[in-house]
Steps between C-alpha positions, in 0.01 A plus 500: 500500500264776613325725247678390192615850412865434501459183292286693259784760469757227443290347229478840320871542532554165339289594205753783432745229405254327272216249563626202705386146407419413859515661835476300825449660840605366833413643842583400856169641650182545293244741671232393250212728611684831459565483126432813285604343177406144367843354559554147629838342597592174345700382818400607850669418830201574719154653431338704776169693547561836655340834534650798313587659834713207619866472439681171419831414674703201393752348741753305309848349558625693806178451701435197719210393274412579143155660491279768342317721755220745447518821694218745564566860435548564867780240533868577434 
């Protein structure tokens, strides 16, 4: 979860079908200091502190080791 804009749009779309009794949010990676909306996940795989200029890369399954890596904007 990065800025929360996509989640906010999804919540708005849900309201088009009526008001849900409950909505729970799960995210694999929570970049908690980059939020633009007051949205908090109920279930989080890992929480990281990152700068807005950094990218997050998740290595999973096919890689040798499962890990979350922060890349600076110069890195590819």
